[in-house]
DOZAZA-59705 format. One record per residue: residue number from 1; residue in three letters; x, y, z negated of N, C-alpha, C in turn. Coordinates in Angstrom, 2 decimals. Atoms other than C-alpha are relative to their C-alpha. Layout:
SITE    k    r      n_X      n_Y      n_Z     ca_X     ca_Y     ca_Z      c_X      c_Y      c_Z
SITE  NUM  ALA        X        Y        Z        X        Y        Z        X        Y        Z
...
***
This chain:
SITE    k    r      n_X      n_Y      n_Z     ca_X     ca_Y     ca_Z      c_X      c_Y      c_Z
SITE    1  UNK     1.25     0.60     0.46   109.01   150.81  -137.86    -0.23     0.27    -1.48
SITE    2  UNK     0.16    -0.16     1.43   109.66   151.02  -141.61    -0.38     1.43    -0.36
SITE    3  UNK     0.33    -1.39     0.29   109.44   154.81  -141.52    -1.48     0.25     0.15
SITE    4  UNK     1.41    -0.26    -0.27   105.90   154.67  -140.14    -0.93    -0.86    -0.84
SITE    5  UNK     0.87     0.93     0.72   104.58   151.76  -142.24    -0.66     0.69    -1.19
SITE    6  UNK     0.56    -0.56     1.23   104.11   153.75  -145.46    -1.13     0.96     0.28
SITE    7  UNK     1.05    -0.95    -0.31   102.08   156.52  -143.85    -1.21    -0.67     0.60
SITE    8  UNK     1.13     0.70    -0.63    99.91   153.98  -142.03    -0.77    -0.85    -0.99
SITE    9  UNK     0.64     0.95     0.91    99.08   151.88  -145.09    -1.41     0.41    -0.40
SITE   10  UNK     1.36    -0.32     0.41    96.02   153.89  -146.26    -1.00    -0.10     1.14
SITE   11  UNK     0.90     0.01    -1.14    94.57   153.70  -142.73    -0.14    -1.38     0.62
SITE   12  UNK     0.02     1.31    -0.62    95.21   150.05  -141.96    -1.35    -0.68    -0.13
SITE   13  UNK     1.31     0.58     0.18    91.82   149.14  -143.33    -0.97     0.32     1.11
SITE   14  UNK     0.85    -0.33    -1.14    90.33   150.76  -140.23    -0.17    -1.21     0.91
SITE   15  UNK     0.01     1.12    -0.93    91.09   147.50  -138.42    -0.22    -1.34    -0.70
SITE   16  UNK     0.02     1.24     0.77    90.49   144.97  -141.20    -1.41    -0.40    -0.39
SITE   17  UNK     1.27     0.52     0.48    87.60   142.74  -142.31     0.13    -0.34    -1.47
SITE   18  UNK    -0.01     0.25     1.44    86.59   142.10  -145.92    -0.08    -1.49    -0.31
SITE   19  UNK     0.25     1.31     0.56    86.73   138.93  -147.99    -0.67     0.19    -1.35
SITE   20  UNK     0.75    -0.10     1.24    84.87   138.11  -151.21     0.88     0.51    -1.13
SITE   21  UNK    -0.69    -0.52     1.18    85.83   139.93  -154.43    -0.99     0.05    -1.14
SITE   22  UNK     0.90    -0.02     1.13    84.38   140.00  -157.96    -0.83     1.28    -0.04
SITE   23  UNK     0.86    -1.17     0.14    81.52   142.36  -158.74     0.60     0.95    -1.02
SITE   24  UNK    -0.43    -1.04     0.91    82.51   145.63  -160.35    -0.94     1.18     0.14
SITE   25  UNK     1.05    -1.02     0.02    80.37   148.60  -161.28     0.43     1.30     0.67
SITE   26  UNK    -0.43    -1.30    -0.49    82.48   151.61  -160.29     1.50     0.02     0.23
SITE   27  UNK    -1.42    -0.18    -0.28    85.83   152.55  -158.80     0.45     1.43    -0.29
SITE   28  UNK    -0.34    -1.40     0.25    85.70   156.24  -159.79     1.18     0.08    -0.96
SITE   29  UNK    -1.17    -0.17     0.84    88.98   157.40  -161.28     1.16     0.59     0.78
SITE   30  UNK    -1.24    -0.57    -0.55    92.49   158.67  -160.65     1.07    -1.06    -0.09
SITE   31  UNK    -0.92     1.13    -0.08    95.20   156.26  -159.56     1.33     0.40     0.62
SITE   32  UNK    -1.34    -0.13    -0.57    98.91   156.08  -158.81     0.42    -1.36     0.55
SITE   33  UNK    -0.37     1.27    -0.60   100.17   153.40  -156.42     1.36    -0.47    -0.51
SITE   34  UNK    -1.26     0.61     0.47   102.84   151.06  -157.83     0.80    -0.59     1.15
SITE   35  UNK    -0.69     0.59    -1.13   103.63   149.16  -154.67    -0.99    -0.36     1.10
SITE   36  UNK     0.75     0.50    -1.15   102.42   148.19  -151.20     0.85    -1.08     0.66
SITE   37  UNK    -0.70     1.12    -0.63   103.35   144.86  -149.63    -0.69    -0.29     1.32
SITE   38  UNK     0.54     0.26    -1.32   102.85   144.46  -145.88     0.79    -1.16     0.61
SITE   39  UNK    -0.65     1.21    -0.50   103.55   141.16  -144.12    -0.55    -0.35     1.37
SITE   40  UNK     0.42     0.52    -1.30   103.48   139.78  -140.58    -0.08    -1.52    -0.02
SITE   41  UNK     0.04     1.44     0.14   103.37   136.23  -141.94     1.37    -0.63    -0.10
SITE   42  UNK    -1.39     0.49     0.06   107.14   135.87  -141.72     0.85     0.87    -0.91
SITE   43  UNK    -0.81    -0.96     0.74   108.65   139.01  -143.21    -0.89     0.95    -0.78
SITE   44  UNK     0.71    -0.96     0.82   107.39   141.15  -146.08     0.82     1.28    -0.13
SITE   45  UNK    -0.61    -1.29     0.28   108.12   144.85  -146.43    -0.68     0.59    -1.23
SITE   46  UNK     0.54    -0.50     1.26   107.69   146.23  -149.95     0.34     1.48    -0.14
SITE   47  UNK    -0.19    -1.43     0.27   107.18   149.96  -150.58    -0.31     0.25    -1.47
SITE   48  UNK     0.14    -0.18     1.44   107.75   150.76  -154.25    -0.03     1.47    -0.38
SITE   49  UNK    -0.01    -1.36     0.54   106.86   153.92  -156.12     1.34     0.31    -0.64
SITE   50  UNK    -1.29    -0.19     0.66   110.09   153.40  -158.05     1.10     0.37     0.97
SITE   51  UNK    -0.99    -0.34    -1.02   111.99   153.81  -154.77    -0.28     1.34     0.67
SITE   52  UNK     0.31    -1.31    -0.58   110.36   157.16  -153.98    -1.17     0.00     0.95
SITE   53  UNK     1.21     0.05    -0.82   107.26   156.00  -152.09    -1.20     0.34    -0.89
SITE   54  UNK     1.00    -0.51     0.94   104.67   158.10  -153.91    -1.36     0.10     0.66
SITE   55  UNK     1.37    -0.15    -0.49   100.92   157.82  -153.43    -0.96     0.11    -1.17
SITE   56  UNK     1.06    -0.18     0.98    98.01   159.09  -155.51    -1.33    -0.09     0.72
SITE   57  UNK     1.33     0.09    -0.59    94.33   158.42  -154.92    -1.04     0.31    -1.08
SITE   58  UNK     1.12    -0.31     0.88    91.17   159.80  -156.49    -1.28    -0.47     0.67
SITE   59  UNK     1.38     0.29    -0.40    87.70   158.30  -156.18    -0.93     0.80    -0.91
SITE   60  UNK     1.09    -0.65     0.72    84.99   160.74  -157.25    -1.23    -0.90     0.17
SITE   61  UNK     1.18     0.85    -0.22    81.44   159.31  -157.46    -0.44    -0.10     1.46
SITE   62  UNK     0.46    -0.02    -1.38    80.97   160.19  -153.77     1.11    -0.05     1.04
SITE   63  UNK    -1.06    -0.22    -1.00    84.36   160.73  -152.11     1.32    -0.60    -0.46
SITE   64  UNK    -1.37     0.41     0.31    87.95   159.55  -151.90     0.96     1.05     0.55
SITE   65  UNK    -1.03    -0.97    -0.40    91.13   161.59  -151.54     1.33    -0.63    -0.33
SITE   66  UNK    -1.34     0.52     0.30    94.70   160.32  -151.20     1.06     0.91     0.58
SITE   67  UNK    -1.18    -0.70    -0.50    98.09   161.94  -150.77     1.17    -0.96    -0.12
SITE   68  UNK    -1.20     0.82     0.14   101.44   160.28  -150.13     1.22     0.72     0.55
SITE   69  UNK    -1.30    -0.45    -0.51   105.09   161.05  -149.59     0.94    -1.19    -0.06
SITE   70  UNK    -0.93     1.12    -0.07   107.51   158.36  -148.42     1.39     0.45    -0.46
SITE   71  UNK    -1.34    -0.35     0.48   111.10   158.19  -149.60     0.82     0.73     1.06
SITE   72  UNK    -0.68    -0.80    -1.02   112.14   159.70  -146.24    -0.56     1.41     0.08
SITE   73  UNK     0.63    -1.31     0.14   110.06   162.79  -147.27    -1.18     0.25     0.94
SITE   74  UNK     1.18    -0.18    -0.85   107.34   162.25  -144.63    -1.25    -0.03    -0.87
SITE   75  UNK     1.18    -0.27     0.82   103.91   163.29  -145.90    -1.27    -0.36     0.75
SITE   76  UNK     1.29     0.27    -0.58   100.35   162.14  -145.29    -1.11     0.19    -1.02
SITE   77  UNK     1.15    -0.08     0.90    96.86   162.55  -146.74    -1.26    -0.34     0.75
SITE   78  UNK     1.29     0.29    -0.60    93.25   161.65  -146.15    -1.12     0.27    -0.98
SITE   79  UNK     1.16    -0.30     0.82    89.79   162.55  -147.42    -1.24    -0.50     0.71
SITE   80  UNK     1.24     0.47    -0.61    86.33   161.12  -146.86    -1.00    -0.44    -1.05
SITE   81  UNK     1.01     0.53     0.90    83.25   159.52  -148.38     0.09    -1.52    -0.02
SITE   82  UNK    -0.10     1.45     0.10    82.75   155.92  -149.46    -1.25    -0.58    -0.65
SITE   83  UNK     0.97     0.78     0.76    80.35   153.27  -150.67     0.73    -1.16    -0.64
SITE   84  UNK    -0.67     1.06     0.75    81.24   150.58  -153.20    -1.03    -0.97    -0.53
SITE   85  UNK     0.93     1.01     0.46    79.45   147.32  -153.89     0.69    -1.36    -0.02
SITE   86  UNK    -0.52     1.37     0.12    80.51   143.87  -155.13     1.47    -0.12     0.37
SITE   87  UNK    -1.43     0.05    -0.25    84.22   144.65  -154.97     0.41     0.37     1.40
SITE   88  UNK    -0.32    -0.40    -1.37    84.04   146.01  -151.42    -0.23     1.50     0.16
SITE   89  UNK     0.10    -1.43    -0.27    84.67   149.59  -150.38    -0.05     0.22     1.51
SITE   90  UNK     0.05    -0.46    -1.39    83.66   151.13  -147.06     0.28     1.50    -0.02
SITE   91  UNK    -0.41    -1.41    -0.02    85.51   154.43  -146.54    -0.27     0.59     1.39
SITE   92  UNK     0.26    -0.71    -1.24    84.35   156.91  -143.90     0.82     1.29    -0.01
SITE   93  UNK    -0.95    -1.11     0.00    87.06   159.41  -143.00    -0.65     1.31     0.44
SITE   94  UNK     0.32    -1.36    -0.44    86.44   163.15  -142.82     1.21     0.60     0.70
SITE   95  UNK    -1.25    -0.49    -0.61    90.08   164.04  -142.12     1.16    -0.80    -0.57
SITE   96  UNK    -1.27     0.55     0.46    93.47   162.36  -142.29     1.08     0.41     0.99
SITE   97  UNK    -1.10    -0.52    -0.80    96.91   163.13  -140.90     0.41    -0.92     1.14
SITE   98  UNK    -0.27     0.88    -1.13    96.92   160.18  -138.48    -1.02     0.18     1.12
SITE   99  UNK     1.05    -0.13    -1.02    93.56   160.38  -136.69    -0.71     1.35    -0.06
SITE  100  UNK     0.57    -1.34     0.18    92.74   163.96  -137.80    -1.49    -0.10    -0.32
SITE  101  UNK     1.42     0.01     0.36    88.96   164.57  -137.77    -0.81    -1.02     0.80
SITE  102  UNK     0.71     1.07    -0.70    88.11   161.56  -135.60    -0.65    -0.93    -1.02
SITE  103  UNK     0.72     0.85     0.95    85.46   159.49  -137.39     0.58    -1.41     0.01
SITE  104  UNK    -0.54     1.34     0.15    86.92   156.22  -138.70    -0.62    -0.64    -1.24
SITE  105  UNK     0.54     0.74     1.13    85.64   153.53  -141.06     1.01    -1.06    -0.44
SITE  106  UNK    -0.92     1.00     0.56    87.83   151.40  -143.36    -0.77    -0.93    -0.93
SITE  107  UNK     0.61     1.00     0.88    86.70   148.16  -145.04     1.08    -0.57    -0.91
SITE  108  UNK    -1.02     0.36     0.96    88.63   147.37  -148.22    -0.55    -0.95    -1.05
SITE  109  UNK     0.34     0.88     1.12    88.56   144.58  -150.82     0.71     0.51    -1.25
SITE  110  UNK    -0.55    -0.54     1.24    89.09   145.69  -154.43    -0.20    -1.01    -1.13
SITE  111  UNK     0.09     0.78     1.24    89.87   143.64  -157.54     0.53     0.88    -1.13
SITE  112  UNK    -0.39    -0.87     1.11    89.92   145.73  -160.71     0.62    -0.80    -1.14
SITE  113  UNK    -0.64     0.59     1.17    92.01   145.02  -163.80     0.04     1.04    -1.10
SITE  114  UNK    -0.12    -0.97     1.09    92.65   146.65  -167.16     0.97     1.12     0.36
SITE  115  UNK    -1.01    -0.98    -0.37    95.61   148.43  -165.61    -0.47     0.94     1.10
SITE  116  UNK     0.43    -0.81    -1.13    93.94   149.67  -162.43    -0.75    -0.85     1.00
SITE  117  UNK     0.63     0.88    -0.98    93.12   147.77  -159.26     0.99    -0.41     1.07
SITE  118  UNK    -0.77     0.47    -1.14    94.52   145.81  -156.33    -0.88     0.02     1.24
SITE  119  UNK     0.69    -0.05    -1.29    93.48   146.37  -152.74     0.66    -1.01     0.94
SITE  120  UNK    -0.55     1.02    -0.89    93.89   143.44  -150.34    -0.70     0.02     1.35
SITE  121  UNK     0.50     0.13    -1.36    93.49   143.26  -146.57     0.69    -1.22     0.60
SITE  122  UNK    -0.66     1.25    -0.40    94.11   139.68  -145.42     0.50    -0.02     1.44
SITE  123  UNK    -0.43     0.06    -1.40    94.40   140.37  -141.69    -0.43     1.25     0.75
SITE  124  UNK     0.30    -1.10    -0.91    94.59   143.28  -139.25     1.04    -0.01     1.10
SITE  125  UNK    -0.90    -0.05    -1.15    96.24   144.00  -135.92     0.74     1.33     0.03
SITE  126  UNK    -0.81    -1.20    -0.16    99.09   146.48  -135.49     1.15    -0.31     0.95
SITE  127  UNK    -1.06     0.21    -1.00   101.41   146.76  -132.50    -0.04    -1.40     0.59
SITE  128  UNK     0.16     1.30    -0.62    99.99   143.54  -131.09     0.28    -1.19    -0.90
SITE  129  UNK    -0.29     1.07     0.93   100.75   141.50  -134.24    -1.02     0.00    -1.13
SITE  130  UNK     0.86     0.12     1.16    98.70   140.21  -137.16     0.79     0.30    -1.26
SITE  131  UNK    -0.64    -0.38     1.24    99.53   141.70  -140.55    -0.98    -0.19    -1.15
SITE  132  UNK     0.81    -0.06     1.21    98.28   141.57  -144.13     0.59     1.07    -0.92
SITE  133  UNK    -0.42    -1.10     0.88    98.46   144.23  -146.83    -0.58    -0.18    -1.38
SITE  134  UNK     0.49    -0.04     1.38    98.21   144.35  -150.61     0.62     1.21    -0.69
SITE  135  UNK    -0.45    -1.18     0.75    98.42   147.58  -152.64    -0.44    -0.13    -1.45
SITE  136  UNK     0.31     0.05     1.43    98.55   147.80  -156.44     0.06     1.40    -0.59
SITE  137  UNK     0.12    -1.34     0.56    97.43   150.89  -158.34    -0.14    -0.06    -1.52
SITE  138  UNK     0.18    -0.19     1.43    97.65   152.03  -161.97    -0.93     1.19    -0.24
SITE  139  UNK     0.94    -1.06     0.32    94.83   154.10  -163.44     0.67     1.05    -0.89
SITE  140  UNK    -0.49    -1.10     0.83    95.70   157.52  -164.90    -1.11     0.45    -0.94
SITE  141  UNK     0.97    -0.32     1.04    93.98   158.68  -168.09    -0.88     1.17     0.40
SITE  142  UNK     0.96    -1.07    -0.26    90.83   160.78  -167.67    -0.06     0.95    -1.19
SITE  143  UNK     0.09    -0.98     1.09    90.26   163.94  -169.68    -1.17     0.96     0.24
SITE  144  UNK     1.18    -0.86    -0.05    86.71   165.21  -169.36    -0.50     0.32     1.39
SITE  145  UNK     0.63    -0.42    -1.25    84.53   166.75  -166.68     0.03     1.51     0.13
SITE  146  UNK    -0.06    -1.43    -0.29    84.29   170.15  -165.05    -0.96     0.32     1.13
SITE  147  UNK     0.86    -0.43    -1.11    82.02   172.14  -162.74     0.77    -0.01     1.32
SITE  148  UNK    -0.82     0.07    -1.20    84.93   171.99  -160.29     0.11    -1.42     0.55
SITE  149  UNK    -0.19     1.38    -0.42    84.83   168.20  -160.08    -0.65    -0.26     1.36
SITE  150  UNK     0.45     0.26    -1.35    84.51   167.09  -156.46     1.06     0.38     1.01
SITE  151  UNK    -0.92    -0.31    -1.10    86.15   167.66  -153.07    -0.40     1.31     0.65
SITE  152  UNK     0.21    -1.34    -0.54    86.53   171.13  -151.59     0.86     0.20     1.25
SITE  153  UNK    -0.74    -0.33    -1.21    87.65   172.54  -148.22     0.15     1.51     0.09
SITE  154  UNK    -0.24    -1.43    -0.11    89.25   175.92  -147.75    -0.78     0.59     1.18
SITE  155  UNK     0.74    -0.68    -1.07    87.01   178.29  -145.76     0.61     1.34     0.37
SITE  156  UNK    -0.65    -1.27    -0.33    89.10   181.46  -145.96     1.19     0.22    -0.91
SITE  157  UNK    -1.19    -0.33     0.77    92.56   182.56  -147.06     0.50     1.37     0.45
SITE  158  UNK    -0.46    -1.36    -0.30    93.76   186.17  -147.28     1.24     0.29    -0.84
SITE  159  UNK    -1.18    -0.48     0.71    97.23   187.46  -148.19    -0.04     1.52    -0.07
SITE  160  UNK     0.04    -1.45     0.21    97.27   190.97  -149.68     1.37     0.46    -0.48
SITE  161  UNK    -1.28    -0.61     0.36   100.50   192.98  -149.76    -0.20     1.51    -0.03
SITE  162  UNK     0.28    -1.43     0.11   100.05   196.51  -151.08    -1.39     0.31     0.49
SITE  163  UNK     1.28    -0.36    -0.59    97.28   198.05  -148.98    -0.35    -0.84     1.22
SITE  164  UNK     0.21     0.80    -1.20    97.61   195.50  -146.19    -0.51    -1.39    -0.36
SITE  165  UNK     0.51     1.36     0.19    95.70   192.23  -145.90     0.02    -0.74     1.33
SITE  166  UNK    -0.08     0.84    -1.19    96.16   189.38  -143.45    -0.79    -1.28    -0.27
SITE  167  UNK     0.75     1.25     0.10    93.70   186.52  -142.90     0.86    -1.12     0.56
SITE  168  UNK    -0.82     1.14    -0.45    95.62   183.24  -142.68    -0.68    -1.33    -0.38
SITE  169  UNK     0.76     1.21     0.31    92.93   180.57  -143.00     0.62    -1.21     0.69
SITE  170  UNK    -0.59     1.21    -0.55    94.23   177.03  -142.49    -0.70    -1.21    -0.61
SITE  171  UNK     0.68     1.22     0.42    93.21   173.40  -143.05     0.56    -0.47    -1.34
SITE  172  UNK    -0.42     0.38     1.35    93.38   172.66  -146.77    -1.17    -0.65    -0.73
SITE  173  UNK     0.99     0.68     0.83    91.49   170.20  -148.96     0.51    -0.04    -1.44
SITE  174  UNK    -0.35     0.03     1.41    91.38   170.11  -152.73    -1.03    -0.85    -0.75
SITE  175  UNK     0.91     0.82     0.78    89.89   167.66  -155.25     0.30     0.20    -1.48
SITE  176  UNK    -0.10    -0.02     1.46    89.22   167.93  -158.98    -0.81    -1.17    -0.54
SITE  177  UNK     0.74     1.11     0.60    88.24   164.93  -161.08     0.67    -0.44    -1.29
SITE  178  UNK    -0.44     0.58     1.29    88.56   163.83  -164.72     1.28     0.63    -0.52
SITE  179  UNK    -1.17    -0.70     0.50    91.14   166.48  -165.57     1.21    -0.03     0.91
SITE  180  UNK    -1.08     0.06    -0.99    93.28   165.79  -162.48    -0.42     0.76     1.26
SITE  181  UNK     0.28    -0.63    -1.28    93.56   167.64  -159.19     1.05    -0.42     1.01
SITE  182  UNK    -0.94     0.18    -1.11    95.18   167.13  -155.80    -0.37     1.00     1.08
SITE  183  UNK     0.28    -0.81    -1.19    95.52   169.36  -152.76     0.89    -0.47     1.14
SITE  184  UNK    -0.75     0.41    -1.19    96.71   168.78  -149.22    -0.22     1.02     1.11
SITE  185  UNK     0.01    -1.05    -1.03    97.55   171.13  -146.35     0.56    -0.55     1.31
SITE  186  UNK    -0.58     0.18    -1.34    98.04   170.73  -142.61    -0.21     1.31     0.74
SITE  187  UNK     0.10    -1.33    -0.60    98.83   174.04  -140.95     1.17     0.24     0.93
SITE  188  UNK    -1.10    -0.40    -0.88   100.92   175.60  -138.20     1.11     0.62    -0.83
SITE  189  UNK    -1.13    -0.50     0.77   104.39   176.45  -139.42     0.05     1.52    -0.03
SITE  190  UNK     0.09    -1.46    -0.05   103.92   180.07  -138.31    -0.99     0.36     1.11
SITE  191  UNK     1.05    -0.39    -0.97   101.46   182.08  -136.14     0.33    -0.29     1.46
SITE  192  UNK    -0.38     0.24    -1.40   103.45   181.45  -132.94     0.43    -1.44     0.25
SITE  193  UNK    -0.50     1.36    -0.11   104.33   177.81  -133.61    -1.07    -0.95     0.51
SITE  194  UNK     0.90     1.10    -0.36   102.80   174.68  -132.12     0.27    -1.24    -0.85
SITE  195  UNK    -0.37     1.09     0.89   104.33   172.51  -134.84    -0.72     0.13    -1.33
SITE  196  UNK     0.75    -0.01     1.25   102.30   171.53  -137.90     0.88    -0.45    -1.16
SITE  197  UNK    -0.64     0.43     1.24   103.63   171.30  -141.44    -1.07    -0.61    -0.89
SITE  198  UNK     0.91     0.64     0.95   102.07   169.15  -144.18     0.60     0.13    -1.39
SITE  199  UNK    -0.41    -0.09     1.39   102.23   169.71  -147.92    -1.07    -0.65    -0.86
SITE  200  UNK     0.95     0.60     0.93   100.63   167.80  -150.79     0.47     0.26    -1.42
SITE  201  UNK    -0.34    -0.20     1.40   100.48   168.23  -154.55    -1.02    -0.66    -0.90
SITE  202  UNK     0.86     0.70     0.95    99.03   166.60  -157.66     0.38     0.41    -1.41
SITE  203  UNK    -0.28    -0.31     1.40    98.69   167.32  -161.36    -1.25    -0.04    -0.84
SITE  204  UNK     1.14    -0.07     0.91    96.34   168.03  -164.25    -0.49     1.45    -0.09
SITE  205  UNK     0.56    -1.35     0.08    94.05   170.99  -164.89    -0.96     0.11    -1.18
SITE  206  UNK     1.06    -0.33     0.94    91.80   172.68  -167.41    -0.73     1.22     0.54
SITE  207  UNK     0.81    -1.15    -0.41    88.97   175.15  -166.76    -0.69     0.54    -1.23
SITE  208  UNK     0.62    -0.68     1.14    87.95   177.62  -169.45    -0.73     1.23     0.51
SITE  209  UNK     0.81    -1.04    -0.65    85.08   179.74  -168.16     0.50     0.22     1.42
SITE  210  UNK    -0.52    -0.27    -1.34    86.68   181.37  -165.09     1.51    -0.02     0.06
SITE  211  UNK    -1.46     0.08     0.04    90.27   180.67  -166.07     0.43    -1.44     0.28
SITE  212  UNK    -0.48     1.31    -0.41    91.78   177.71  -164.22     1.50    -0.10    -0.25
SITE  213  UNK    -1.42     0.27     0.21    95.12   176.30  -165.39     0.36    -1.29     0.70
SITE  214  UNK    -0.46     1.17    -0.72    96.84   173.90  -163.02     1.45    -0.29    -0.35
SITE  215  UNK    -1.38     0.45     0.27    99.93   171.93  -164.03     0.40    -0.92     1.13
SITE  216  UNK    -0.40     0.74    -1.20   101.42   170.82  -160.72     1.23    -0.83    -0.34
SITE  217  UNK    -1.10     0.87     0.42   103.56   167.82  -161.68     0.68    -0.73     1.15
SITE  218  UNK    -0.60     0.59    -1.20   104.14   166.38  -158.20    -0.33     0.88     1.20
SITE  219  UNK     0.23    -0.79    -1.21   104.59   168.29  -154.95     1.05    -0.41     1.04
SITE  220  UNK    -0.94     0.34    -1.06   106.15   167.51  -151.58     1.10     1.06     0.13
SITE  221  UNK    -1.04    -1.02     0.16   108.01   170.82  -152.04     0.26     0.14    -1.49
SITE  222  UNK    -0.24     0.11     1.44   109.58   170.25  -155.45     0.07     1.36    -0.69
SITE  223  UNK    -0.14    -1.31     0.61   110.24   173.95  -156.04    -1.34     0.60    -0.42
SITE  224  UNK     1.32    -0.54     0.31   106.49   174.57  -156.24    -0.59    -0.59    -1.28
SITE  225  UNK     0.56     0.59     1.22   105.93   172.34  -159.29     0.05     1.01    -1.14
SITE  226  UNK     0.06    -0.90     1.14   104.98   174.11  -162.49    -1.44     0.31    -0.38
SITE  227  UNK     1.32    -0.34     0.51   102.05   175.63  -164.37    -0.47     1.33     0.61
SITE  228  UNK     0.58    -1.17    -0.65    99.74   178.14  -162.66    -1.27     0.42    -0.73
SITE  229  UNK     1.22    -0.58     0.55    97.15   180.43  -164.26    -0.76     0.67     1.14
SITE  230  UNK     0.72    -0.41    -1.22    94.46   181.00  -161.61    -1.40     0.47    -0.36
SITE  231  UNK     1.38    -0.46     0.18    91.39   183.22  -162.03    -0.88    -0.53     1.13
SITE  232  UNK     0.95     0.47    -1.01    88.36   181.75  -160.22    -1.34     0.68    -0.20
SITE  233  UNK     1.37    -0.51     0.04    84.94   183.13  -159.36    -0.88    -0.95     0.79
SITE  234  UNK     0.92     0.95    -0.63    81.90   181.06  -158.40    -1.13     0.75     0.70
SITE  235  UNK     1.16    -0.50    -0.73    79.31   181.87  -155.75    -0.99    -1.16     0.11
SITE  236  UNK     0.85     1.17     0.06    76.83   179.22  -156.83     0.82    -1.23    -0.29
SITE  237  UNK    -0.70     1.23     0.38    77.74   175.57  -157.51     0.90    -0.57     1.09
SITE  238  UNK    -0.69     0.63    -1.12    79.22   174.88  -154.06     1.01     0.91     0.69
SITE  239  UNK    -1.03    -0.88    -0.57    81.68   177.73  -153.47     0.73     0.71    -1.13
SITE  240  UNK    -0.77    -0.78     0.96    84.51   179.28  -155.45     1.18     0.67     0.70
SITE  241  UNK    -1.16    -0.74    -0.50    87.34   181.75  -154.88     1.07     0.01    -1.08
SITE  242  UNK    -1.12    -0.05     0.93    90.76   181.50  -156.49     0.99     1.07     0.43
SITE  243  UNK    -0.97    -1.07    -0.27    93.39   184.23  -156.76     1.33    -0.34    -0.65
SITE  244  UNK    -1.35     0.27     0.51    97.12   183.61  -157.11     0.89     1.19     0.35
SITE  245  UNK    -0.88    -1.15    -0.18    99.55   186.50  -157.59     1.45    -0.47    -0.01
SITE  246  UNK    -1.43     0.30    -0.10   103.12   185.99  -156.40     0.75     1.27    -0.39
SITE  247  UNK    -0.66    -1.21     0.49   105.00   188.51  -158.53     1.38     0.20     0.59
SITE  248  UNK    -1.34    -0.11    -0.60   108.33   187.74  -156.85    -0.08     0.67     1.36
SITE  249  UNK     0.15    -0.55    -1.35   107.23   188.45  -153.28    -1.06     1.10     0.09
SITE  250  UNK     1.02    -1.05     0.11   104.49   190.86  -154.43    -1.13    -0.22     1.02
SITE  251  UNK     1.10     0.37    -0.88   101.78   189.03  -152.49    -1.10    -0.66    -0.84
SITE  252  UNK     1.14     0.61     0.64    98.30   188.19  -153.72    -0.75    -0.86     1.02
SITE  253  UNK     0.71     0.91    -0.89    96.67   185.15  -152.13    -1.40    -0.27    -0.55
SITE  254  UNK     1.40     0.20     0.38    92.86   184.90  -152.22    -0.59    -1.06     0.92
SITE  255  UNK     0.56     1.11    -0.78    91.31   181.60  -151.12    -1.42    -0.30    -0.45
SITE  256  UNK     1.36     0.44     0.27    87.68   180.57  -150.86    -0.15    -1.46     0.44
SITE  257  UNK     0.23     1.40    -0.29    86.67   176.90  -150.98    -1.49    -0.31    -0.04
SITE  258  UNK     1.38     0.48     0.00    83.36   175.25  -150.10    -0.01    -1.50    -0.30
SITE  259  UNK     0.08     1.39     0.43    82.26   171.95  -151.58    -0.26    -0.91     1.19
SITE  260  UNK     0.22     1.06    -0.99    82.52   168.86  -149.35    -0.88    -1.08    -0.61
SITE  261  UNK     0.73     1.07     0.67    81.26   166.31  -151.87     0.33     0.04    -1.47
SITE  262  UNK    -0.25     0.06     1.43    80.92   165.82  -155.63     0.81    -1.24    -0.34
***
């Protein structure tokens, strides 16, 4: 049960009702979860970031995007749109790793603070029992705006090796906001596999004309962390292509992304 609780926490709001919360103007920002406390009324289970339960969430003006990795290394993510009014958020899922692309709606109560915000769900049903949930988040410092800000979905991926090119398009989402970025992947492990792998990453970025610099500070595959210099080209405001050259394996990866939401 404990292994599954952490990955289910961002989706529990699908089954919960709201209570009153103070009025706040905006929830847009970048956040890191400090802890999640889930209770059945008798026993509390606490998931701490300090123990390796990592979760980041970004609210753009129109969309939300979260990634998480539990201390057992299991990975999850979700992306969608939302509305926010009087301390209440209604999230409408586009894709997540539990219900995939099935449309779902989550009702969340939010209380903001100088540090970040707290999300409370007083009651929901899971496995035939009533539970409650409280998550606490810390806000991460913003650093400007960019034409890349918003949520994007990969529409094409090509690997080029010498004179050969292979199309390997897969399900990948990416978000840029306030100098931060996150990406998340769910794809078949190989062309003949029926098993899906999931990867997530988070960090900071700068964009100087068509030169994108990403500093990947967290990744579910730790070996991938580091700084990447990525040339990008824009086909209007809602499509861009990035090129990453792997000098070790001598493979050039070319990905095109289309905007989902700003």
